[in-house]
N, C-alpha and C positions, 0 to 999 in steps of 0.2 A: 686103387682108391678113386681115381678119377670116375670110374663107372659107378661105383657106390654112391658118389656125391650126386652124379646125374640122376640116378634112380631116386634118390632122396628129394632132389629138386623137383622132380616130376610129380611126386607125391604131394609136395607142399602146394604146387600150382593147382592140382585138383581140389585140395581141400580148402584152399584159402577163401574163395569167394562164398563158401558155405560157412566159414568160421569167423570171417572178418569182413566188415562193411566199413569202407573208407568214406568219409562224409565231405570233408572240405580240404582244400590246400591253399596255402598262402606261399607264393613264391616270389622271391626278390632276386632278380638276376641282373648281372652286369655283363654286356657283350663287349669283348676286347676285340677291336678290329685289326689290330697289328698282327696277332697270332691266331686270329679266327677261333677264339676260345670263349668259354662262358664260365663265370663263377657265381655262385648263388647260395642263398639261405632258404630252405624249404621247411614248412611246417604243415603237417597233415594231422587232421583229427580223424579218429576212427573209432569203431565199437567193436569189441570182441564179442561174438555171438556164442562161440564154444571155445574152451581152452585150447591153446595152440602154443607150440614152443619155437616156431620159426615164422615170420612174416617176410614176404619178399616184395620188393618195389623194383620194377624193371629199369635198368640203368646201363646203357651201353658204354663201356670203356670209360667209366668215371671214377674219380678219386673223391673219397669221402673223409670227413672230419667232423668232431664235435657232435657225434650222434647221441641224442638225449631223448629218453622216454620219460614223459611227465617231468622234464627238467632234471632228470638224472641220467648219467652216462650208462650205456648198456653195451654188451658186446655186439660186434657185427662183423660180417664178412663180405667180400665182393669176389665174383668170379668172372668178371669182365662183361657179364650180361645182366647181373642183378645185384641190388643191395639186399643182403640177408640179415634181418634183425633177429637175433638169438636171445630169447627170453621166455620165461614161463608165463605167457600171457593169460590172464584170467578174464572172465567175463566183465564187460563194463566199458566205459568210455576213456579214451586215451589221446595222447598228442605225441607225435614223434617229430623232432626237429633235428636238422643236420645241415652242414655246409657240404658243397660239392664243386668239383671242377670238371669241365668237359671240353673236348676238342672234337666236335662232331664231324664225322667223315661223311656223313649224309644227312638229309632231313633239314638241316639249316644251310642255306646257301648264300654265299657272298658273292654278288654280282656287280660288275663294273668296278669303279674306283673313285676315290676322292679326286684323283688327279684329273680325271676326265669328267668330273662332275655328274657322274651317273650311277653313283654307289646305291645299291639296294640290298637289303638282307631280308630273307623271307623263309618260311618253314613250310614243309609239306609232309604231314604226318599220316596221310592215307594208309589205312591198314593197321600197322603196329609199329610205326617208326618214330613217333614222339620221343620214346625213351632214349634216343640218340642225343637229344639236346636237353631233355628236362626229365627227372626221375619220375616215373609215372607207370601207367598200366597198359601192357599190351592187349590184355583181355578186354574186349569192348563191353563185357558185362559188368566191369567195375566202373560205375559212374560217379563222378565226383564234381563238387562245385568248386570251380577255379577262380582264384583271385590272384592277379599277376601284377607285379611291380617290375618295370624294366628301365634300367638306366643306360643312357647312351648320349652320344654327342648332341648338344643342343641345336646344332644346325639342321638336324633331321627330325621328322615326324616318326613316332613309334605308335603302332596300332596292335591291339590284341583283342581277345574275346570280351565281349560285354560292354558295360557302360565305363567311360572314362570318369573316374571319381575325383581324381586329383592329378595336378601336374606341377611339379615344383623343381627348382634348381637354380643354376646360374648360367653364364655365358658359355660355359664349357660342358657341363653334363646336366641333363634333366632326367628326373625320375617320373615315369608315366605310370599311374595306378589305374588298373582295370579291374572291374568286379562283375562276377556273375551271380545270379541268384537261384539258378536251378542247375541240377547236375548234368553232366555230359561225359561221353567217353573221351579218353585221353588223346586219341588220334585226331579229335577235332580241335585240339589246342593250337593256337597259331601266334606268330609274331610277324609283323611286316615293318621294315624301316626304310625310309626313303624320303625324297622331297616330293610333296604331292600338293595339288591344289584341290580343294574340297568344295563341293555344292551340296545342299541339302533340300530334300523335298519331303513333304508329310503325306503319309498314306491317309486314306478315308478313316482308318482306325486310329489315327494319331501317332503311329509309329514313324520315328525319324528315319529316313532313308538317306544315308550319307554315300556320295559318289565320288571317288578320287580319281585323280588323273595326273600324269607328269605335267609340270608347268608348261613344257614346250608343246604340248598336245591339247592346250585348253580349247583351241579352235575345233577340236575333234570331240568335244564333250557330247554335244547334242547327239550327233549320229551313233556314237559309241553307246550311249546310254538311252537311246530312244526306246520308248514304251516301257521303260523300267517301272515307273509308277502304275502304269495300266496293268502290268503283269502282277505286281504285288496286290493291287486291289482285286483283281480277278481270282487270284489263288486263295486269298483270304475268304472270299465269298464262296467260291466253288468247294473248297475243302470243308468249310463250315466250322473251322476251329481258328480262333485268333492266332496270328503270328506268335510263336511261343517264347520270343525273346524281347528284350527291351529296345534294341536297336538293330538296324540292319546296314552293313557296310558292303561296298564293292570296291576292290582295289586291282588294277591291272599292274602286274609285275613282270620284269624282264626275264627272259630265259626260264619262264615257268615250265614245269615238266608236262603238264596236261592242259586241256582247254579251260578248265576251271576246278575249283575245290571248295566244298561247302563247309568250311570251318563254322562252327557255331557262332551265328550272328555276323559273320564276316567272310564274304567269298573272295578268294583270290582268283584272278583269271589272267590268261596270257595276253601280252601286249599285241598279239597278232589281231585282236579284235578291237584294238583302238583304230578307228577308221574315220575318214571324212564322208561327205554325203555320197560321193561316187563309190568309195570302197564299201559303203554299207550295202549296195546292191549285190555284191559278190561275197561279202565276208561279214555278215551281220552277227552280232553278238546276241541277238534276240533268243535263240534256242538255248544257247548256254546259259544265258541270264536266267531264263524261266527254269531250266533244268536244276541249277545250283540253288536257286531260291526254293524250289519244291523240296529240295533235301532238307531244308530247315525244319520240315515237318517229318519227312520220310527218310530217316537216317540220323538226324540229330535229336528231334523230340523223341521219336521211337527208333531203336537201333536193333537190327537183326542179331539174334543170339549167336549165329555162327554163319560161316560162308555158304553153307547149304541154303540158307534163306535170303541170300544176298540180293535176289530180285525184288524183295520187299522194299528195298532202298533204290536200286537203279531202274527196276521196271516202273515203279511208281513215279520216280522223278522224271523219266522219260515220257510216261503216259501224260503226267499233269502239265509238263512242259508243252506237249503237243496241244493239250486242251486249251492252254493259255494262248498258244499261237493261233488257235482256231478263232478265238475271240478277237484277234487282231487282223488276221489275214483271210479268214473265211472258211467255209466248208470244203471248197475244192483243194485249197492248201492242206487241210487236215487229212483229207482222204488221199491225196497225192503222196503225202509223207508215209501214210500207212502202206500204200501201194509199194512204194519204194523199199520199205523195210520188209515187206512181205517177199519181194524178188530176192532180197539178199538172204533171208532166211530159207527160202526155197532152195537157193543154190547151196548154201552152207549145209543143209540137212542132208546133202548127198555124201558128205565125208564126216560131218560132225556127230559123233555118237554119244555125246554127253548131254542129258537133258538139263532143264533149268534148275531143278531141285538137286544140285550137285555142287559141292565146293569147287570142283574143277571145270565147271561150265564156263563157256567162252563169254567174253564181253558182249558180243552180238546176242547171245542167248539171254544173259541177265538183263540187259537194256532193252533190246528190241523185241524179243520173244516175250519178255516179261511184260512190256507195254501192250503187246497184242493180246496176251492173255487177260489183261485187265479190261481191254476194249471188248473182248468177247464176253467177259463177265458183266460189264456194264451195260451191254446190249442185251444180254440174256435176262438180267433180273429188272432192268429199267433204271433210268437215271436217278429217280427219287429214291428207290430203295438202296441204290449203290452209294449215293450221297449219305444216306442215314448210317449205313454200316461203316463206312470209312470215318465218318465223324465220331461215332460210338467207339470204334477201334482206337483211334487217336486219343480220345479222352480216357478211355479205360487204361491204356498202357502208357500214358504220358510219362516221359523221363524214365522209361524202362526198356527192357529189351524184349523182343517178340520172336514168334515162330509164324510159319505159314498157317498152322492150325489156329493160332490166336486170331488171325484175320478171318479165317473160314467160320470160326465160332460166331463172329459178328455177322457174316452173311447169312448164316442159318436163322438168325434171329428175324431177318426181314424178308426172307425168301426160302422157298422149299427147292430152289435150283439144285440140279443134280451135281454137287461139287466133287463127288468121287470120280465120275466120268470126265468132268472138267479137268481136274488135277491130272488124270492119267494122260489125257490128250494134250494138255497145253504145257504142263509142268514136269511130267514124269517120262515122257518120250522125246527122242531128239528129232523126230519127224514133224515137219511144219504141216499143219492142216490146211492146205491150200484151197480145198473145196469150201470149208467154213469161212476162211478169210475172204475169198472171192465173193461169197454171198453177201457178206457185210460190206465190202466195197461197192457192190452193185446198188447199194442205196443212194450212191451218189451219181449223177448223170454223166458227169465228166469221166468217172472211173469206168462206167460202162463201155464208153468209147476207148478209153485207155486199154481195157482188157480185149477189146476188138483188135485194136492195133498190135497188141502182143501176140494174138493168135496168128497174125499174118507174117510173123517174123521170117518164117522160112519159105514163104511163098514168092514166086517170081514177081518182079516189079509190075509187070504188064497186068497181073491178076489183081493188084491192089492200087494201081496208079489212080484210078477214078476216085476211090474211097480216100486216099491220101490228099488228092487235089481238093476235094470238097472239104475235108476236115481242116486243111490249112487255110482255107477261106472262111471258115466259121469262127465263132466267137467261143469256141471250147476253151477250156483252161490250157494255159501254155505248156504244161508238162506233157500233154498229149501230143502236141506238135513238136516238142523237143524229142519225143520217142520216135516220130516219124522221121525226122531229120537223121537220127541216130541209125535207122534202119537203111539209110541211103549211102551210108559210108563206103560200102564196097561195090555200089553200082557204077557203071560207066557214067562219065559225065554227061554225054549226049542224051542219055536215057533219063536223067534226073535234073538237068539244068532248070527246067521250068518250075519243078517243085521247090528247088532251092531259091529261085526268084520269089515264089510265093512266100517262102519262109522269111526271106529278108523284108518283104513288104508287110509282114505282121507288126513291124516296128517294136516287137517285144525283145527286150534286152537278152533274155535267156533263150529264146529261139534263135535270135541273131548269133548269140554266141555259139550255139550248137553249129550253125553253118560255118563259123569262123573255124572250128575244129574239125569239120568234115572233109576238108580240101587241103592236103598237104602240098600238092602242086596245083597251082591255079591257072587254068586255061586263059589266054589272052581275051577271048570273047566275054569272060566273066570278070575280068580285071577291074573295070570301072565300078561295077556293082559291089565287088568285094571290098574295093577301096573305101567305101562308105563305112565299113566296120570300124576304121581308124577314128571315126568321129563319135562312136558310142560311148556313153557315159558309163564305161565298165573297164576297169584296169585289166581284167582277165581277158576280155574281148580284145582290147588294144594290144596286149602282149602277144596273143595268138596271131592276130591279123598282121602286125608289124613283122613278125619273124617269118610267116609264110609268104608274104608279099616280097620281102627281101630276097628269100630263097628262090622265089619263082621268077622274078624279073630283074636280071642283073643290070639292065639299062636304066631301071628306075630306082636303083638303091639310094643314089644320092638325094633324090627327091623325098624318099621316105625317111631318110635320116634327117633331113632338114626340117621336115614336118614335126618330127618327134623329138627333137634335140633338147627340149625343155621338160619332157616328161619325167616324172618321178615314180608315180604308182602308189602302191600301199606303203605302210611304214617300214616294209622290208626292201623298199627301192626296186621292186620287181622290174619296173619299166626302165629305170635308169641303168641298172646292171645289164638288161638285154641291149639296150642302145649302145652302151660302151663296148660291148662284145662285138656287135655288128659293125660299129664305126671303126673300131681297130682292125676289123677283118675285111674292110673295103678299100682296097687300093686306090680307087678313083676319088675317094672321099679325101680331098687334100686338106688335112688338118693336122694338128699336132697329136699324132698317135701315141707317142710316149706319155703325154699327159693323161690321155684316156686309159692307157693300160695301167699306169700308176693308181689312177682312181679306182679302177676295177680290182687291182690287187688289194688296195686299202679296204675295200668293202669285205674282203675275205679274211681280214685281220680281227684279232680279239677286241677291237674297239666297237665292233657291231654284234648284234644278236645272232644265235646260231642259224636262224632260217635265211638271214641275210648273207652270212658268210658261206653257207652251204650253196646257195644259189650262185654266188660269185665264183666259188671254186669250181662248180660244175661247168660254167661257161669257160673258165680259164683252161680246164683240163680238156675240154671238148675242142676248143680252139687252138689246143697245144701251145698255150702261153704259159710256160712253166720256167720260173726262175727261183732264186734262192728264197725270196720272200714267200713265194707260193708255197714251196716245199715246207718252210717253217711254219706257216700258217695251217697247212695240211696236218702236220705233226701235232701242232697244238690242239686241232680238232679232236684228236684221239684221247685227250685228257678232260674233255668236256663232261659236266654232269649230266647232260641230256644224251641218253644212250643212242638215239637215232643219229645224232651228229657224230658221236664218238665212233659209232659203227661205220658211218659214211667215210670218216678219215681213214680208218684201218683198212677197208676195202680197197679204196683208191690208192693207197700206199702200196699195198699188195700188187695191184696191177702195174703201177709205175716201176716197182722194183725189178720187174722182168726185163726192163731196158737197162743195159749195162751203164750207159752214161748217167742215167738218173740214179741208179743204184749208188754210183760213185758220188754223185752230188749229195745224196742223203748221208752217206758216210762222212763227207767233208763237213756237213753242218752239225753233226752229232755233238762234238765238243761245246758247241755255243748254246746248246739247248738247256733249259732247267732240268731239275732231276726227274720230275714226272715225265716230261717229254722224252728225255733220254731213255728211261725205262721202256716206254712204249715203242719208241723207234728201234731200240736194240733188240727188243723181242721180236719185232717185225723182220729185222735184218736176218735174225737166226733162224727164221721159219724155213 
């Protein structure tokens, strides 16, 4: 019977979008913090286009009640994945209303706690995961106008898609009412809850740009959101279609799964990009900012019909983000990024056999090769024709789903460009066309030199020394000089020392950073010059320089530790964690080592975000500082919702379990762990 039901369900899936058109949804939900659950009342309006006897709404592990069609009870079933409405539906307009309960295992994440004053709740529905917290549609082709009311503790702000129409409540609970005017795919539905400080800017077109930040990070607002208004204005002008929604918000959230996510009208992004003026040099949000904003057109306004055409979202967002950055940083930056991605694609094509037009294509293909394809096309038909085609494409298919052919149809109207050959070369074959890419890169003078440097990669230093020397002393774009320094990595110090000195003398942060990373053991004769890197306005450079200097000159360790004792670094405390590790490992540094070790262990605890914890745990394990708290924090990592951190925890526990004493220690702490932690550790102990 199970298999028959599955077969019938598949038929329903295939038929539904042709037979039923969902129009609007009103959802009123209450989020219960105590048991991390949701209760809600939902009302969908829809039109039946063809008679059908079962309509499905995707709903993962939900409980339903009071299911009414046009205010009358109707039969329904659930199978753990869907709500199945069973009725002889006839052509015409209808509404379905029901109550539901959910306890989402994914997609809605509860981060931090009220006790530590850092509670945040946010959703991530990319793909087809919104149905874990809200009854909706995993099929991206079902677009609906969403209206959401969210009730939560009045101490917090609640944000969702669209315009805030009303906010009502008391000192305990507030109901936030958000409204959309145009349809969107369900995966773009979002909720974010936390304590935020808001600033507002207005675009040239009058769109309100709301930028949120944690109150403790208000001093970092400007460098974090630098160029946001400029990017918005540029994209509206370049794309030629007005921003399609009434408002645009950006919100950094803790422990976010990705760099950012383009929920309709509201981008969520990782707090990794919340930076001060120094951090901006190494970890700017600019590219992610532009990429997610571009998605508001390419992905949200128009959405690819299937995974095969995913490049229509990621390739476009990647390319338009690069165009936006070009308007800020200039042509050399633009071409250097194209060169960088061309090298990645050239290398990947040696083993990657899946082309862009394939559901299983890699992210590199969808994003970077998709962007390269658009650059080739734009250069091929000319900027004016390209802009016209894109504008027509967006207007024609606004709030709909699209295919690659839809885009090509608009290109054909403005150009006789050979799209068949273009598609075969750039979208239907996994090989990267290096020859055509290089010919386009050669339009930029800096890239001409960059390509010359690349050709010399396997040549003896003696044959390229004079060219390197001349180039390092020139005013060519810094990425060319970084490439030269990277080629010196394996050369003998005596042979390259003068070139390294020239690199330091450029006073360019990125070139100097390359020098910081090219010498793991620093010769005494180069020490004084290398020490100047400690003063660079770059947290990454300071981290590398401090570690390599400490490692190279034992007699100077105390001096380096004294100089850097107040360093903190990015918001993941990269410099502080390194300093604590080095201070605790320096016998001659006569300070309270127990205090430092305890602080380091504390950074590995659940009080901090995953990136901070992993950094601390790596140093603790590498310096063999392993106690009960470290082991507990490592086990806790295996339960984290970020798979990279969870994997890190499991892999390191496996290694540590090979030591009998540590295995015994893990067995000792097992009873004191919570249920999830016990499950993970017990499984690892039994491997």
